[in-house]
TIMI-2910 file (N, C-alpha, C, CB; in pm, 1 decimal, decimal comma, always signed):
<rs>
+----------+----------+----------+----------+----------+----------+----------+----------+----------+----------+----------+----------+------+
!      n_x !      n_y !      n_z !     ca_x !     ca_y !     ca_z !      c_x !      c_y !      c_z !     cb_x !     cb_y !     cb_z ! resn !
+----------+----------+----------+----------+----------+----------+----------+----------+----------+----------+----------+----------+------+
!  +3515,2 !  -3620,2 !   +496,8 !  +3462,5 !  -3702,1 !   +598,9 !  +3490,1 !  -3652,5 !   +754,0 !  +3521,2 !  -3839,6 !   +575,2 !  Met !
!  +3592,1 !  -3564,4 !   +746,6 !  +3614,6 !  -3481,1 !   +888,0 !  +3495,5 !  -3399,9 !   +908,5 !  +3748,8 !  -3377,0 !   +888,7 !  Glu !
!  +3438,0 !  -3340,0 !   +809,6 !  +3342,7 !  -3254,2 !   +828,5 !  +3204,7 !  -3318,9 !   +898,1 !  +3321,2 !  -3193,8 !   +696,6 !  Thr !
!  +3187,1 !  -3431,9 !   +832,4 !  +3068,0 !  -3512,1 !   +878,9 !  +3093,8 !  -3553,2 !  +1010,5 !  +3036,8 !  -3633,7 !   +793,6 !  Leu !
!  +3204,5 !  -3608,4 !  +1033,8 !  +3218,6 !  -3658,2 !  +1170,7 !  +3206,9 !  -3535,6 !  +1282,6 !  +3363,3 !  -3734,3 !  +1181,4 !  Asn !
!  +3249,4 !  -3442,8 !  +1250,2 !  +3226,8 !  -3317,2 !  +1342,9 !  +3068,4 !  -3296,7 !  +1355,9 !  +3301,2 !  -3173,0 !  +1275,2 !  Ala !
!  +3000,7 !  -3297,1 !  +1253,7 !  +2841,6 !  -3276,2 !  +1246,5 !  +2801,9 !  -3374,0 !  +1332,7 !  +2766,4 !  -3293,0 !  +1100,4 !  Ile !
!  +2823,0 !  -3508,9 !  +1323,5 !  +2771,6 !  -3606,9 !  +1395,0 !  +2807,3 !  -3639,7 !  +1541,9 !  +2793,3 !  -3703,8 !  +1326,0 !  Phe !
!  +2929,1 !  -3595,3 !  +1575,7 !  +2960,4 !  -3581,1 !  +1694,6 !  +2898,0 !  -3464,0 !  +1775,9 !  +3086,3 !  -3578,3 !  +1691,7 !  Asp !
!  +2862,9 !  -3362,0 !  +1722,2 !  +2772,4 !  -3257,7 !  +1778,9 !  +2638,9 !  -3319,7 !  +1793,6 !  +2763,8 !  -3128,6 !  +1689,3 !  Lys !
!  +2586,7 !  -3392,4 !  +1683,1 !  +2459,6 !  -3455,0 !  +1714,8 !  +2444,9 !  -3525,6 !  +1830,5 !  +2424,6 !  -3535,4 !  +1623,3 !  Val !
!  +2555,1 !  -3617,2 !  +1860,1 !  +2557,0 !  -3732,5 !  +1968,0 !  +2575,8 !  -3641,7 !  +2094,0 !  +2689,7 !  -3857,5 !  +1947,5 !  Asn !
!  +2614,8 !  -3519,8 !  +2098,9 !  +2642,2 !  -3451,5 !  +2216,6 !  +2489,6 !  -3409,1 !  +2286,5 !  +2741,5 !  -3319,9 !  +2178,2 !  Ser !
!  +2378,4 !  -3422,9 !  +2232,6 !  +2269,7 !  -3399,4 !  +2284,1 !  +2186,6 !  -3527,5 !  +2344,7 !  +2206,1 !  -3330,1 !  +2188,1 !  Phe !
!  +2265,4 !  -3631,4 !  +2346,2 !  +2212,8 !  -3761,6 !  +2387,2 !  +2164,9 !  -3752,6 !  +2542,5 !  +2328,7 !  -3876,6 !  +2365,5 !  Asn !
!  +2220,1 !  -3662,8 !  +2603,9 !  +2168,0 !  -3650,1 !  +2755,0 !  +2086,1 !  -3549,1 !  +2791,9 !  +2268,8 !  -3636,5 !  +2845,4 !  Asp !
!  +1990,5 !  -3502,0 !  +2671,4 !  +1897,8 !  -3412,5 !  +2695,6 !  +1770,1 !  -3503,4 !  +2732,9 !  +1881,8 !  -3314,5 !  +2573,5 !  Ile !
!  +1698,1 !  -3484,6 !  +2858,4 !  +1606,8 !  -3579,7 !  +2890,2 !  +1464,7 !  -3550,3 !  +2830,6 !  +1604,1 !  -3591,5 !  +3034,8 !  Ser !
!  +1428,7 !  -3436,9 !  +2781,4 !  +1309,5 !  -3407,7 !  +2699,5 !  +1320,0 !  -3485,2 !  +2559,8 !  +1296,8 !  -3247,2 !  +2676,3 !  Asp !
!  +1249,4 !  -3576,2 !  +2531,0 !  +1263,2 !  -3648,2 !  +2407,3 !  +1258,1 !  -3560,1 !  +2287,9 !  +1160,2 !  -3750,0 !  +2396,6 !  Arg !
!  +1151,0 !  -3472,8 !  +2286,0 !  +1121,5 !  -3398,5 !  +2171,0 !  +1237,4 !  -3303,6 !  +2152,9 !   +986,3 !  -3326,8 !  +2181,9 !  Arg !
!  +1276,6 !  -3241,7 !  +2267,7 !  +1374,5 !  -3139,4 !  +2246,2 !  +1494,3 !  -3192,1 !  +2186,3 !  +1407,5 !  -3072,0 !  +2367,8 !  Thr !
!  +1542,8 !  -3323,2 !  +2245,5 !  +1658,1 !  -3385,8 !  +2196,9 !  +1660,8 !  -3415,2 !  +2042,3 !  +1674,1 !  -3508,6 !  +2271,7 !  Arg !
!  +1546,1 !  -3467,7 !  +2007,0 !  +1521,8 !  -3493,9 !  +1870,7 !  +1541,3 !  -3377,7 !  +1776,5 !  +1390,7 !  -3542,7 !  +1857,8 !  Ile !
!  +1476,8 !  -3267,4 !  +1813,4 !  +1478,2 !  -3148,2 !  +1733,8 !  +1627,5 !  -3100,5 !  +1739,1 !  +1372,4 !  -3037,0 !  +1789,1 !  Ile !
!  +1687,8 !  -3095,7 !  +1845,4 !  +1839,0 !  -3058,4 !  +1834,6 !  +1925,2 !  -3112,9 !  +1778,3 !  +1893,9 !  -3051,8 !  +1925,7 !  Lys !
!  +1909,0 !  -3253,3 !  +1762,0 !  +1977,5 !  -3337,9 !  +1663,6 !  +1934,5 !  -3313,4 !  +1517,5 !  +1953,5 !  -3482,3 !  +1698,2 !  Lys !
!  +1808,5 !  -3325,6 !  +1487,2 !  +1760,8 !  -3287,2 !  +1377,8 !  +1827,8 !  -3147,5 !  +1327,8 !  +1619,7 !  -3284,2 !  +1396,4 !  Ala !
!  +1839,4 !  -3041,8 !  +1392,6 !  +1883,3 !  -2900,8 !  +1365,9 !  +2018,2 !  -2927,4 !  +1328,8 !  +1869,9 !  -2794,7 !  +1488,4 !  Thr !
!  +2099,2 !  -2993,4 !  +1404,8 !  +2230,2 !  -2989,0 !  +1355,4 !  +2292,7 !  -3095,7 !  +1237,5 !  +2304,5 !  -3001,0 !  +1474,2 !  His !
!  +2187,8 !  -3188,5 !  +1211,9 !  +2206,3 !  -3256,8 !  +1088,7 !  +2169,7 !  -3151,4 !   +955,4 !  +2107,8 !  -3393,2 !  +1094,1 !  Ile !
!  +2060,4 !  -3093,6 !   +971,5 !  +2008,0 !  -3006,8 !   +866,6 !  +2106,3 !  -2905,7 !   +852,9 !  +1870,3 !  -2947,8 !   +895,1 !  Leu !
!  +2132,2 !  -2813,1 !   +963,6 !  +2206,4 !  -2698,8 !   +935,2 !  +2346,4 !  -2723,2 !   +922,7 !  +2185,1 !  -2602,8 !  +1029,7 !  Ala !
!  +2404,6 !  -2843,2 !   +983,2 !  +2553,3 !  -2864,2 !   +969,6 !  +2572,0 !  -2914,8 !   +831,6 !  +2614,9 !  -2967,0 !  +1078,0 !  Gly !
!  +2512,9 !  -2989,3 !   +779,9 !  +2531,6 !  -3035,7 !   +630,6 !  +2502,8 !  -2921,5 !   +531,8 !  +2431,6 !  -3159,5 !   +594,5 !  Ile !
!  +2386,8 !  -2848,9 !   +554,2 !  +2357,5 !  -2743,3 !   +453,8 !  +2464,0 !  -2626,3 !   +464,1 !  +2208,6 !  -2686,0 !   +476,8 !  Ser !
!  +2514,2 !  -2595,9 !   +583,1 !  +2614,4 !  -2485,2 !   +591,2 !  +2733,8 !  -2546,3 !   +564,5 !  +2621,2 !  -2410,5 !   +722,9 !  Tyr !
!  +2786,2 !  -2645,2 !   +611,0 !  +2933,7 !  -2699,4 !   +585,9 !  +2957,7 !  -2749,4 !   +469,7 !  +2975,3 !  -2799,4 !   +669,9 !  Asn !
!  +2843,8 !  -2781,8 !   +392,2 !  +2876,4 !  -2851,7 !   +261,5 !  +2982,3 !  -2965,7 !   +236,4 !  +2914,3 !  -2753,9 !   +179,3 !  Gln !
!  +2971,3 !  -3079,2 !   +321,4 !  +3073,6 !  -3182,2 !   +305,3 !  +3058,2 !  -3245,0 !   +190,0 !  +3076,7 !  -3277,0 !   +405,2 !  Pro !
!  +2958,0 !  -3244,0 !    +87,0 !  +2949,4 !  -3303,3 !    -36,7 !  +2983,4 !  -3228,4 !   -156,9 !  +2830,5 !  -3346,9 !    -50,1 !  Phe !
!  +3008,1 !  -3261,2 !   -289,1 !  +3046,2 !  -3187,5 !   -377,8 !  +2922,2 !  -3103,6 !   -415,7 !  +3107,8 !  -3263,5 !   -479,6 !  Ile !
!  +2800,5 !  -3191,5 !   -417,5 !  +2672,7 !  -3133,0 !   -451,9 !  +2543,7 !  -3198,7 !   -381,3 !  +2658,9 !  -3142,8 !   -602,4 !  Glu !
!  +2437,8 !  -3161,3 !   -363,3 !  +2338,2 !  -3199,6 !   -318,3 !  +2299,6 !  -3206,1 !   -173,3 !  +2333,2 !  -3291,9 !   -366,2 !  Gly !
!  +2390,7 !  -3119,0 !   -114,7 !  +2386,7 !  -3117,6 !    +53,2 !  +2282,1 !  -3077,1 !   +103,2 !  +2480,3 !  -3037,6 !   +121,6 !  Asn !
!  +2200,0 !  -2970,9 !    +41,2 !  +2060,5 !  -2941,8 !    +97,6 !  +1966,7 !  -3049,1 !    +67,6 !  +2001,7 !  -2812,1 !    +42,7 !  Arg !
!  +1957,0 !  -3107,1 !    -40,1 !  +1866,3 !  -3227,2 !    -56,8 !  +1903,4 !  -3342,3 !    +47,8 !  +1879,2 !  -3284,8 !   -209,7 !  Arg !
!  +2030,2 !  -3374,1 !    +67,3 !  +2089,0 !  -3489,9 !   +144,9 !  +2041,7 !  -3449,8 !   +292,3 !  +2265,7 !  -3505,3 !   +127,5 !  Thr !
!  +2065,4 !  -3320,4 !   +335,3 !  +2028,2 !  -3305,6 !   +474,0 !  +1885,5 !  -3304,6 !   +484,3 !  +2084,2 !  -3184,5 !   +535,2 !  Ser !
!  +1790,0 !  -3261,9 !   +383,0 !  +1665,4 !  -3276,8 !   +414,0 !  +1604,7 !  -3431,4 !   +408,0 !  +1599,0 !  -3186,4 !   +327,9 !  His !
!  +1687,2 !  -3509,6 !   +349,4 !  +1643,3 !  -3644,3 !   +329,5 !  +1684,6 !  -3713,6 !   +470,4 !  +1714,7 !  -3714,7 !   +191,7 !  Tyr !
!  +1813,2 !  -3690,1 !   +512,3 !  +1851,4 !  -3744,8 !   +640,6 !  +1759,3 !  -3698,8 !   +745,5 !  +1990,8 !  -3708,7 !   +675,9 !  Leu !
!  +1727,2 !  -3566,6 !   +759,2 !  +1642,0 !  -3534,0 !   +880,0 !  +1492,0 !  -3591,9 !   +868,4 !  +1636,0 !  -3372,7 !   +897,7 !  Val !
!  +1444,6 !  -3589,1 !   +748,0 !  +1306,3 !  -3655,9 !   +719,7 !  +1329,6 !  -3789,1 !   +778,0 !  +1259,7 !  -3664,9 !   +555,8 !  Lys !
!  +1430,3 !  -3873,3 !   +730,4 !  +1451,8 !  -4020,3 !   +781,2 !  +1459,8 !  -4034,5 !   +928,2 !  +1581,5 !  -4080,2 !   +725,4 !  Asn !
!  +1551,5 !  -3921,7 !   +987,4 !  +1578,9 !  -3943,8 !  +1121,3 !  +1455,6 !  -3920,9 !  +1201,4 !  +1689,2 !  -3859,8 !  +1166,3 !  Phe !
!  +1367,9 !  -3819,4 !  +1162,4 !  +1249,2 !  -3783,9 !  +1235,4 !  +1141,0 !  -3901,6 !  +1220,1 !  +1193,5 !  -3643,4 !  +1181,2 !  Leu !
!  +1136,4 !  -3963,4 !  +1103,4 !  +1043,7 !  -4052,2 !  +1108,7 !  +1094,3 !  -4184,5 !  +1187,4 !  +1000,4 !  -4075,3 !   +971,6 !  Gly !
!  +1219,0 !  -4220,8 !  +1193,0 !  +1255,8 !  -4319,5 !  +1289,5 !  +1249,5 !  -4288,0 !  +1426,5 !  +1376,7 !  -4359,7 !  +1267,1 !  Arg !
!  +1208,8 !  -4176,3 !  +1458,2 !  +1189,6 !  -4131,4 !  +1607,7 !  +1046,0 !  -4097,6 !  +1611,4 !  +1285,0 !  -3999,5 !  +1657,0 !  Asn !
!   +963,1 !  -4136,3 !  +1505,8 !   +801,8 !  -4105,4 !  +1524,8 !   +767,6 !  -3951,5 !  +1523,6 !   +745,8 !  -4166,1 !  +1674,7 !  Leu !
!   +845,8 !  -3895,7 !  +1439,0 !   +804,7 !  -3745,7 !  +1421,7 !   +817,2 !  -3721,5 !  +1266,0 !   +908,2 !  -3634,9 !  +1512,8 !  Tyr !
!   +752,1 !  -3600,2 !  +1227,6 !   +764,3 !  -3576,5 !  +1083,0 !   +763,9 !  -3408,3 !  +1055,9 !   +633,4 !  -3656,2 !  +1003,6 !  Gln !
!   +839,3 !  -3373,1 !   +951,7 !   +816,9 !  -3246,9 !   +925,7 !   +725,5 !  -3227,1 !   +791,9 !   +949,0 !  -3182,2 !   +918,6 !  Leu !
!   +599,3 !  -3192,6 !   +829,4 !   +499,7 !  -3187,9 !   +719,6 !   +468,1 !  -3048,6 !   +675,1 !   +372,2 !  -3254,9 !   +761,4 !  Arg !
!   +468,7 !  -3054,7 !   +544,3 !   +433,3 !  -2925,7 !   +459,7 !   +295,0 !  -2923,6 !   +434,9 !   +505,5 !  -2916,6 !   +321,6 !  Phe !
!   +233,1 !  -2828,9 !   +460,3 !    +69,8 !  -2829,4 !   +431,0 !    +59,1 !  -2763,6 !   +296,4 !    -28,8 !  -2739,1 !   +549,7 !  Tyr !
!   +134,5 !  -2700,2 !   +246,9 !   +122,2 !  -2641,9 !   +119,5 !   +255,7 !  -2589,7 !    +42,9 !    +30,3 !  -2532,5 !   +137,6 !  Asn !
!   +245,0 !  -2538,0 !    -80,0 !   +376,0 !  -2525,0 !   -155,6 !   +444,4 !  -2407,0 !    -95,8 !   +356,8 !  -2505,6 !   -315,8 !  Ala !
!   +360,1 !  -2299,1 !    -31,5 !   +436,0 !  -2186,6 !    +27,9 !   +532,1 !  -2236,2 !   +149,2 !   +330,6 !  -2075,6 !    +81,0 !  Lys !
!   +485,1 !  -2328,0 !   +232,0 !   +555,6 !  -2390,5 !   +335,9 !   +681,1 !  -2466,5 !   +297,1 !   +467,5 !  -2476,9 !   +401,4 !  Glu !
!   +675,6 !  -2539,4 !   +173,9 !   +795,4 !  -2583,5 !   +109,8 !   +887,3 !  -2491,0 !    +64,5 !   +767,6 !  -2656,0 !     +9,7 !  Glu !
!   +835,5 !  -2390,2 !     +5,9 !   +941,8 !  -2286,9 !    -52,9 !  +1010,1 !  -2211,8 !    +68,8 !   +866,3 !  -2170,0 !   -157,5 !  Asp !
!   +925,7 !  -2193,3 !   +187,7 !   +987,9 !  -2125,4 !   +300,0 !  +1102,3 !  -2220,4 !   +360,7 !   +875,1 !  -2088,3 !   +410,9 !  Gln !
!  +1061,4 !  -2334,6 !   +363,9 !  +1178,7 !  -2438,3 !   +404,1 !  +1298,2 !  -2437,8 !   +323,4 !  +1132,1 !  -2580,6 !   +398,1 !  Phe !
!  +1267,7 !  -2448,8 !   +184,9 !  +1382,3 !  -2443,3 !    +85,3 !  +1486,3 !  -2302,3 !   +100,8 !  +1308,7 !  -2445,7 !    -70,5 !  Ala !
!  +1392,4 !  -2195,6 !   +111,4 !  +1477,2 !  -2076,3 !   +115,9 !  +1525,8 !  -2067,5 !   +257,1 !  +1401,1 !  -1944,9 !    +71,5 !  Asp !
!  +1499,9 !  -2108,8 !   +355,9 !  +1567,4 !  -2113,9 !   +494,6 !  +1697,0 !  -2207,6 !   +435,5 !  +1458,4 !  -2194,0 !   +638,5 !  Met !
!  +1705,7 !  -2309,9 !   +397,5 !  +1817,8 !  -2396,5 !   +361,1 !  +1909,4 !  -2309,7 !   +257,8 !  +1761,4 !  -2540,6 !   +293,4 !  Leu !
!  +1843,2 !  -2262,9 !   +170,8 !  +1937,2 !  -2175,4 !    +86,9 !  +2010,4 !  -2068,6 !   +176,4 !  +1853,2 !  -2098,7 !    -30,4 !  Arg !
!  +1936,2 !  -1990,1 !   +228,4 !  +2004,1 !  -1888,8 !   +326,5 !  +2123,1 !  -1950,7 !   +418,1 !  +1888,8 !  -1829,4 !   +427,6 !  Arg !
!  +2088,3 !  -2048,2 !   +458,2 !  +2197,3 !  -2127,4 !   +552,3 !  +2319,4 !  -2164,3 !   +490,1 !  +2144,4 !  -2258,8 !   +606,4 !  Thr !
!  +2276,2 !  -2213,3 !   +371,4 !  +2402,2 !  -2250,9 !   +288,5 !  +2488,3 !  -2130,1 !   +216,5 !  +2353,1 !  -2348,8 !   +172,6 !  Ala !
!  +2403,8 !  -2027,3 !   +182,0 !  +2474,2 !  -1912,8 !   +107,7 !  +2495,2 !  -1788,9 !   +135,2 !  +2430,8 !  -1894,4 !    +13,9 !  Glu !
!  +2428,5 !  -1772,1 !   +258,1 !  +2429,3 !  -1631,1 !   +320,7 !  +2476,7 !  -1606,3 !   +461,4 !  +2297,6 !  -1581,1 !   +319,1 !  Glu !
!  +2521,5 !  -1729,8 !   +525,7 !  +2553,3 !  -1739,3 !   +654,2 !  +2713,1 !  -1715,9 !   +668,4 !  +2503,3 !  -1874,4 !   +706,3 !  Lys !
!  +2762,7 !  -1656,5 !   +767,0 !  +2925,0 !  -1643,8 !   +796,3 !  +2961,4 !  -1723,7 !   +921,5 !  +2974,7 !  -1481,3 !   +823,5 !  Phe !
!  +3069,1 !  -1785,0 !   +913,7 !  +3125,3 !  -1854,9 !  +1026,9 !  +3084,9 !  -1768,6 !  +1154,3 !  +3287,9 !  -1873,0 !  +1010,5 !  Glu !
!  +3065,8 !  -1856,7 !  +1255,5 !  +3018,7 !  -1800,7 !  +1388,9 !  +2895,1 !  -1726,1 !  +1385,1 !  +3117,9 !  -1712,2 !  +1446,9 !  Asp !
!  +2822,9 !  -1733,4 !  +1281,3 !  +2681,9 !  -1681,6 !  +1264,5 !  +2582,9 !  -1758,5 !  +1358,0 !  +2634,6 !  -1697,3 !  +1111,4 !  Asp !
!  +2527,5 !  -1705,7 !  +1492,7 !  +2446,8 !  -1784,1 !  +1565,4 !  +2312,9 !  -1830,3 !  +1513,5 !  +2430,1 !  -1722,6 !  +1674,2 !  Pro !
!  +2286,4 !  -1765,4 !  +1388,2 !  +2147,8 !  -1805,3 !  +1326,6 !  +2169,1 !  -1918,1 !  +1243,4 !  +2078,7 !  -1692,1 !  +1240,5 !  Thr !
!  +2281,4 !  -1970,9 !  +1207,8 !  +2300,0 !  -2089,4 !  +1128,7 !  +2223,5 !  -2209,1 !  +1191,7 !  +2450,5 !  -2120,6 !  +1115,6 !  Ile !
!  +2211,7 !  -2207,5 !  +1332,1 !  +2159,4 !  -2331,1 !  +1390,6 !  +2033,7 !  -2276,9 !  +1453,4 !  +2261,3 !  -2406,9 !  +1496,9 !  Tyr !
!  +2015,8 !  -2146,6 !  +1501,8 !  +1920,6 !  -2106,3 !  +1599,3 !  +1777,8 !  -2096,7 !  +1483,0 !  +1976,5 !  -1942,9 !  +1689,3 !  Ser !
!  +1815,4 !  -2032,0 !  +1366,8 !  +1691,5 !  -2015,1 !  +1279,4 !  +1622,1 !  -2179,9 !  +1236,7 !  +1746,9 !  -1920,8 !  +1126,8 !  Glu !
!  +1719,7 !  -2254,5 !  +1203,5 !  +1657,5 !  -2395,3 !  +1173,8 !  +1601,0 !  -2460,5 !  +1312,5 !  +1777,8 !  -2500,0 !  +1104,7 !  Val !
!  +1653,2 !  -2428,1 !  +1428,9 !  +1603,4 !  -2501,2 !  +1525,3 !  +1459,3 !  -2445,1 !  +1557,9 !  +1698,5 !  -2501,5 !  +1639,9 !  Glu !
!  +1447,6 !  -2308,2 !  +1558,7 !  +1326,0 !  -2228,6 !  +1564,7 !  +1215,6 !  -2291,5 !  +1452,4 !  +1366,5 !  -2065,9 !  +1533,1 !  Glu !
!  +1256,0 !  -2303,6 !  +1347,7 !  +1172,5 !  -2351,3 !  +1240,4 !  +1106,7 !  -2486,7 !  +1271,4 !  +1253,8 !  -2361,4 !  +1115,0 !  Tyr !
!  +1202,2 !  -2589,9 !  +1301,2 !  +1174,0 !  -2723,4 !  +1358,4 !  +1105,1 !  -2739,7 !  +1456,8 !  +1266,4 !  -2783,6 !  +1388,7 !  Leu !
!  +1125,2 !  -2669,4 !  +1554,4 !  +1033,3 !  -2651,6 !  +1680,7 !   +886,2 !  -2626,4 !  +1648,1 !  +1082,6 !  -2529,4 !  +1768,2 !  Thr !
!   +878,2 !  -2537,3 !  +1565,4 !   +743,2 !  -2521,6 !  +1519,0 !   +683,3 !  -2599,2 !  +1422,9 !   +728,5 !  -2411,3 !  +1478,2 !  Arg !
!   +751,7 !  -2667,3 !  +1339,2 !   +699,7 !  -2754,4 !  +1224,2 !   +695,2 !  -2917,3 !  +1248,5 !   +794,1 !  -2726,1 !  +1098,6 !  Lys !
!   +796,1 !  -2941,5 !  +1345,3 !   +793,2 !  -3098,3 !  +1363,3 !   +668,5 !  -3134,3 !  +1442,7 !   +927,8 !  -3156,1 !  +1443,9 !  Val !
!   +587,8 !  -3262,2 !  +1402,3 !   +481,8 !  -3302,4 !  +1454,2 !   +510,7 !  -3444,3 !  +1487,5 !   +370,9 !  -3277,7 !  +1371,3 !  Glu !
!   +427,2 !  -3497,0 !  +1573,2 !   +404,5 !  -3639,8 !  +1587,6 !   +373,7 !  -3704,3 !  +1497,4 !   +327,8 !  -3671,4 !  +1661,7 !  Asp !
!   +404,5 !  -3827,0 !  +1456,9 !   +343,0 !  -3913,3 !  +1343,7 !   +207,2 !  -3977,9 !  +1408,6 !   +456,7 !  -4040,3 !  +1289,5 !  Ile !
!   +103,9 !  -3942,2 !  +1334,5 !    -20,0 !  -3996,0 !  +1382,8 !    -51,9 !  -4132,9 !  +1300,3 !   -137,5 !  -3884,0 !  +1365,8 !  Lys !
!    -89,3 !  -4206,1 !  +1376,8 !   -139,6 !  -4350,3 !  +1330,9 !   -276,1 !  -4359,9 !  +1322,5 !    -98,9 !  -4461,0 !  +1421,1 !  Phe !
!   -336,3 !  -4384,8 !  +1213,5 !   -474,3 !  -4417,4 !  +1208,8 !   -499,5 !  -4561,0 !  +1203,5 !   -536,2 !  -4354,7 !  +1098,3 !  Asp !
!   -572,1 !  -4600,4 !  +1302,4 !   -612,1 !  -4748,3 !  +1319,4 !   -758,5 !  -4768,3 !  +1266,1 !   -603,6 !  -4794,5 !  +1479,3 !  Tyr !
!   -779,7 !  -4869,4 !  +1204,5 !   -911,7 !  -4909,5 !  +1162,2 !  -1003,9 !  -4966,3 !  +1290,6 !   -892,8 !  -5023,1 !  +1046,7 !  Leu !
+----------+----------+----------+----------+----------+----------+----------+----------+----------+----------+----------+----------+------+
</rs>
């Protein structure tokens, strides 16, 4: 529980960022990378972080869209590397995820009839 509290305390530390998209991406980064790296659950950390970020983005009218299987595989590989290959204090734990989300997060488009 302590680990999750620390992750979400960090997420809330971005509340003062005035640019909405930047604020949402920073928060999503720390949910995704924080849970994937810190492994607060016995299993399912990457799936859980992906689900939470997908839900968080949707509630904020953004989406992380994959256009093909290769993009999904790249995302999964990034989370695997974050969880398994990063060492404490490695700045890429968050920077790699943030750079990815900055490129891949899109506004949700509404099609009206």
